[in-house]
C-alpha positions in Angstrom: 10.6 8.0 20.7 10.9 4.7 22.7 10.8 4.7 26.5 14.1 5.0 28.1 13.4 2.7 31.1 12.0 -0.8 31.4 11.5 -2.6 34.7 10.7 -6.3 35.1 8.8 -7.4 38.2 6.9 -10.5 39.4 6.9 -13.2 42.0 10.2 -15.1 42.5 10.5 -18.0 40.1 8.0 -16.6 37.7 10.3 -16.0 34.7 11.8 -12.6 35.4 15.3 -13.8 34.8 14.3 -15.5 31.5 12.6 -12.4 30.3 15.6 -10.2 31.3 17.8 -12.5 29.3 15.6 -12.3 26.2 15.2 -8.5 26.1 18.8 -7.9 26.9 19.8 -9.7 23.6 19.0 -6.4 21.9 21.9 -4.1 21.5 19.5 -1.3 22.5 18.5 -2.8 25.8 20.4 -3.1 29.1 18.4 -4.5 32.0 20.4 -4.8 35.2 20.1 -7.8 37.5 18.2 -7.4 40.7 19.2 -4.8 43.2 16.3 -4.9 45.7 17.1 -1.2 45.8 13.7 0.2 46.9 13.3 -2.3 49.7 16.9 -2.0 50.9 17.8 1.6 50.4 14.8 3.9 50.4 12.1 5.3 52.6 9.5 3.6 50.4 10.4 0.2 51.9 7.5 -1.9 53.1 9.8 -3.6 55.6 12.5 -1.3 56.7 12.7 2.3 57.8 15.4 4.2 55.9 18.5 3.3 57.9 20.9 5.5 56.0 19.7 9.0 56.9 20.4 12.0 54.8 22.6 10.9 52.0 24.0 14.4 51.5 25.8 13.6 54.7 29.2 12.1 53.7 29.3 9.7 56.6 25.9 8.3 55.8 26.7 7.9 52.1 30.0 6.1 52.9 28.2 3.8 55.3 25.7 2.8 52.5 28.6 2.3 50.0 30.3 0.0 52.5 27.1 -2.0 52.8 26.9 -2.3 49.0 30.4 -3.7 48.9 29.9 -5.9 51.9 29.4 -9.2 50.0 26.4 -10.7 48.1 24.7 -12.2 51.1 25.0 -8.9 53.0 23.5 -6.8 50.2 21.2 -9.6 49.2 21.1 -9.7 45.4 22.9 -10.4 42.1 23.6 -6.7 41.2 26.0 -6.3 44.2 27.9 -9.4 43.3 28.4 -8.1 39.8 29.4 -4.6 41.1 32.0 -6.0 43.4 33.6 -8.0 40.6 33.5 -5.4 37.9 33.6 -1.9 39.4 36.4 -0.6 41.5 35.1 0.7 44.9 36.7 4.1 44.5 35.4 4.5 41.0 31.9 3.6 42.3 32.3 6.0 45.2 33.2 8.8 42.9 30.2 8.1 40.7 27.7 8.1 43.6 29.2 11.3 44.9 28.6 12.9 41.5 25.0 11.9 41.6 22.3 14.2 43.1 22.2 11.8 46.1 18.5 11.4 46.0 17.0 8.0 46.1 15.9 8.2 42.5 19.2 9.6 41.4 21.3 6.9 43.0 19.0 4.2 41.5 19.4 5.6 38.0 23.1 5.8 38.5 23.2 2.1 39.4 21.4 1.0 36.2 23.4 3.5 34.1 26.6 2.1 35.5 25.6 -1.4 34.6 24.6 -0.3 31.0 27.9 1.5 30.5 29.9 -1.5 31.7 28.0 -4.0 29.6 26.8 -2.1 26.6 29.1 0.9 26.3 28.3 4.6 26.7 24.6 5.3 27.6 23.1 7.1 24.6 19.6 8.3 23.8 18.8 5.2 21.8 19.6 2.8 24.7 16.8 1.6 26.9 18.0 0.9 30.4 16.2 -0.8 33.3 16.4 -3.3 36.1 14.9 -6.6 37.2 13.9 -7.1 40.8 10.9 -9.4 41.2 9.6 -7.9 44.5 9.5 -4.4 43.0 5.9 -5.2 42.0 5.1 -3.8 45.4 6.7 -0.5 44.4 5.3 0.1 40.8 3.8 3.4 41.8 7.2 4.5 43.1 9.0 3.4 39.9 6.5 5.4 37.8 6.7 8.4 40.0 10.5 8.4 39.5 10.3 7.5 35.8 6.8 8.6 34.4 7.5 7.2 30.9 8.9 3.9 32.1 7.4 0.6 31.0 6.7 -2.1 33.6 6.5 -5.8 32.6 5.0 -8.1 35.2 5.6 -11.8 34.9 3.2 -14.3 36.4 3.2 -18.1 37.0 1.1 -20.8 38.5 1.7 -20.6 42.3 1.9 -24.3 42.6 4.9 -24.4 40.2 6.4 -21.4 42.1 6.2 -23.3 45.3 7.9 -26.4 44.0 10.7 -24.3 42.3 11.3 -22.3 45.5 11.5 -25.4 47.6 14.0 -26.9 45.3 16.1 -23.7 45.5 15.8 -23.5 49.3 16.9 -27.1 49.8 19.8 -26.7 47.5 21.2 -23.4 48.8 20.2 -23.7 52.5 20.1 -19.9 52.9 16.5 -18.9 52.2 13.3 -19.1 54.3 13.9 -20.4 57.8 17.7 -20.7 57.0 17.8 -16.9 56.7 16.1 -16.3 60.0 17.7 -19.0 62.2 21.2 -19.0 60.7 22.8 -21.0 63.5 20.1 -23.6 64.1 20.9 -27.2 63.2 19.5 -28.6 59.9 17.5 -31.2 61.8 15.3 -28.4 63.2 15.1 -26.2 60.1 14.3 -28.8 57.4 10.7 -29.5 58.8 10.0 -25.8 58.6 10.9 -25.4 54.9 7.6 -26.4 53.5 5.2 -24.5 55.8 7.5 -21.4 55.6 7.6 -21.4 51.8 3.9 -22.3 51.4 2.8 -19.3 53.4 5.4 -17.1 51.6 4.3 -18.2 48.2 0.6 -17.8 48.9 1.0 -14.3 50.4 3.4 -13.1 47.6 1.2 -14.5 44.8 -2.0 -12.9 46.2 -0.1 -9.6 46.5 1.1 -9.9 42.9 -2.5 -10.6 41.7 -3.7 -7.5 43.6 -1.1 -5.3 42.1 -1.8 -6.6 38.6 -5.4 -5.6 38.8 -4.5 -2.2 40.3 -1.9 -1.4 37.6 -4.0 -2.7 34.7 -6.6 -0.1 35.7 -4.4 2.8 36.7 -1.3 2.5 34.4 -2.7 1.0 31.1 0.0 2.8 29.0 2.9 1.8 31.2 2.1 -1.7 32.3 2.2 -5.1 30.6 1.5 -8.5 32.0 2.8 -11.9 30.8 2.2 -15.4 32.0 5.3 -17.6 32.2 3.2 -20.4 30.7 2.4 -18.3 27.6 6.0 -17.1 27.2 7.2 -20.7 27.2 4.5 -22.2 24.9 4.1 -19.2 22.5 7.5 -17.4 22.7 7.6 -15.6 19.5 4.0 -14.2 19.9 4.6 -13.1 23.5 8.1 -11.7 22.9 6.9 -9.7 19.8 4.0 -8.3 21.9 6.4 -7.2 24.7 8.9 -5.8 22.3 6.2 -3.7 20.7 5.1 -2.6 24.1 8.6 -1.6 25.1 9.6 0.0 21.8 12.2 -2.7 21.1 12.9 -4.2 17.7 12.2 -7.9 17.8 15.1 -10.1 16.9 14.8 -13.8 16.0 17.6 -14.6 18.4 15.3 -13.7 21.2 13.5 -17.0 20.5 16.2 -19.2 18.9 19.1 -18.4 21.2 17.3 -18.6 24.6 19.0 -20.8 27.2 17.3 -22.2 30.3 18.4 -20.0 33.3 18.5 -20.3 37.0 17.9 -17.5 39.5 21.3 -15.9 38.8 22.6 -14.0 35.8 26.0 -15.5 35.3 26.6 -17.8 32.3 27.4 -20.7 34.6 23.8 -20.7 35.8 22.5 -21.4 32.3 21.4 -24.8 31.2 20.3 -26.3 27.9 19.1 -24.3 25.0 15.4 -23.6 24.3 12.4 -23.0 26.4 11.8 -25.5 29.2 8.2 -26.6 28.4 8.5 -29.3 31.0 8.6 -26.6 33.7 4.9 -26.1 33.1 3.8 -29.4 34.6 6.8 -30.7 36.6 5.2 -29.5 39.8 2.4 -32.0 39.4 4.7 -34.9 40.3 6.0 -33.1 43.3 3.0 -31.6 45.0 1.0 -33.9 47.3 -2.9 -33.7 47.2 -3.0 -31.8 50.5 -1.0 -28.9 49.0 -3.1 -28.9 45.9 -6.2 -28.6 48.1 -4.6 -25.7 50.0 -4.2 -23.7 46.8 -7.8 -24.6 45.7 -9.2 -23.4 49.0 -7.2 -20.2 49.5 -6.5 -19.2 45.9 -9.4 -20.8 44.0 -11.0 -17.7 42.7 -7.7 -16.1 41.7 -6.5 -19.4 40.0 -9.6 -19.3 37.8 -9.2 -15.6 37.0 -5.6 -16.1 35.8 -6.4 -19.4 34.0 -4.8 -21.8 36.4 -7.9 -23.7 37.7 
């Protein structure tokens, strides 16, 4: 019997949205957009103590629901934007009250609700899951909650990630230093964009590399790894491999009907058809030699290990 949960993780801008789009083409697969649930709502968070308290307490649970419906920038990810548009707050409140109110139970309710709304009634044949890039920090938690789950970890050249993240930051003006110093004038924040994102990308990529090696050793049956570069240049081969890993029937549309996507999940974020092979080398025209040297000095061994030297 195929696994009933699939989770996609990886550094930001490493192809998690593209892979989610591909696998969700199957009628048997529903992968919810990113929730950042573990970091935002549980005691397992690396950054925040659990701020909600005992969720069996009605006041605490209502406070958390209010946060979830407080706007995309408040909740911090695509799932909550989808939730606010598609699910009545009172309906959601009733569903969360009917859950067992554990951290695991609420998370499963969230991804089940998305599957029901987009694919119909959740049945035994349906594989459900979620895509939050930073959940690679919490793979042991996901597998503790869902022991039979399959984890797919996407990876990408960190130099390409940096260029892509900078482009996103400069366009949206709400990431990096813009998130921390919200009221500061642009003339002060723009010089901070590059150093901020360079440190963030380096740190995040090294952490992802560390977790890959750990999971490959400790969860060989539950964990698969895919490089963005291989997914784009050998799509059928890589998608067939991942479908086989996840117990999903491969469909030709997973290759032929792919559309370039941004970091969102709505149709308006999608661009031209096909895999964007140009994304593999576009960073080379944007990254100055000093930054290339930075990556060689601080990530040289890892770049060679993952085939990016």
